[in-house]
Every structure is written in C-alpha cells, then in structure tokens.
C-alpha positions, 0 to 999 in steps of 0.5 A, a space after each residue: 936126038 943122037 948127035 956125034 959128040 966129036 969129029 967123025 974121023 976120030 975113033 974112040 976106044 971104050 976106055 976113052 968113051 967111059 972116061 969122057 962119059 963119066 965126066 959129062 954133065 948129067 942128063 945125056 945118054 952116051 953111046 959108042 958106035 963104030 968108034 964114034 960117040 953119039 950123045 943124046 940130050 934129055 928126051 921130049 915129053 912125048 918120047 917119055 910118054 911113049 916109052 913109059 907106057 910101052 915099058 909098063 905094057 911090056 913089063 907085064 907081058 915079060 913077067 907073066 911069061 917069065 921071059 926076063 926083065 924090061 929096062 929103060 935107058 940108060 943101061 949099057 948094052 955091049 953086044 960086041 967089043 967097041 960097041 956100047 948101046 943104050 936103047 930106049 927100052 930093052 928086054 933082057 932074058 932071064 939069067 942074063 943079069 945075076 951079079 952087080 958086075 954083069 953087063 947086058 950082052 944078050 937081048 930079046 928086044 931093043 926099042 928106040 923112039 925116033 926123033 928127027 935128029 936120031 932117025 939116021 942113027 937109029 935106022 942106019 948106024 945102030 940097026 945093023 949092030 942089033 941085026 948082026 948080033 942076032 937080037 930077035 926084035 928091034 923096034 923103031 917107034 915113030 910117033 909122027 907117022 904113028 908106026 913101028 918098024 920091026 926088024 929081025 936079024 935077017 931082014 933086008 927091010 923092016 916090017 912097017 906096022 901101023 895098026 897092030 903089033 904082035 910079038 911072040 917071044 921064044 918061051 912065051 905061050 902067047 904073043 904080046 899084042 898092041 893096038 897101035 891105033 889106040 896106043 898112039 891115040 892115047 899118047 897124043 890125047 891131052 889129059 
C-alpha cells in the first residue's frame, strides 16, 4: 500500500528523505521516487507468505548458480541520484556488496507484490526507473489475478505469466522455473 507521504507538489531531497524516514515510527517502508516520498505500511499476511516462499525458492537458485544474493525489503536500492527504492524482493549480483558501507546500485531482479493501493506506484511510478537503469527483470506479483507481470528494460508492455515462470539469469547454467498455478494454490490454501 504505497501512499504519498506528503503533498505531491513538494520535491524531497535525499537528505530530507533520510532525516524524515529515520524519525518515522518503525514498521513503515519509505521510498523516494521522482521527488515524492512513498510510505508503505506493514504488509498483509498473504503478501508476506508470497514473498517469503518466493524468497526461499530464489535464494536456493541464486546460491546454487553463484549469481549473488537474494534480499527482502527493507533494503535501500539507489539506481540513480534522488531515487531510493525498496523492492519487496531483490537479487543483488556477486561482488555488489563487499563492505558494510556499500549501497545496492545494481540488481539482477526486483520483485514487488502488488496491492490495490500500491499497483499504480509499482506499475507506473517505479517500473520506468527499473527499466531505465537496465535492471534485467522486474516482476509484479499479483495474488488476486494469480499472475506475474515480467518487465525487461526494453519492454513497452509486460509479459503476463499465469502458468509458468522461467528466469534464466546471466551466468546461470539453467533457468529458475516456477509452476505458478501450484505456487498460488499453495499460497491460498489454508493450513
């Protein structure tokens, strides 16, 4: 549920953004996009279940192919000055983070779990930044339609996946594969 934190006509600097975010109550995710601050409250349990299971699957794939490391939000991603993103799930290439002071500036993959209030921000406001900065894959996971929108840097429209996802990252000998029908069935099945 990303919502602008303040009036849209006000352009925030990175310094103002970090000062306000550091003073904010815990449990919120803050992002700076096009000079606007987007604040996201704690996610729904379905969101948490989707991202948690996807993280476990991707971590196994990323590690087995020595691609880098998968992370969960909140983790700041700075692809360009004045832009601070926190995708729900991200894959950072090997060597990107070596020292404690390092900042994520390159991604192999960014994924967002969409909600009714975050859909516009994920699809319209944040997506062009991922594409412009040549992030190889940007996924928008929609549990209501049980689909994943896959965006690559040069796409005008997303590839809409409802049955099967295959991601073949550079440097991997085989693709990451996910049966989406079964994945979403497992997410929505009560224990």
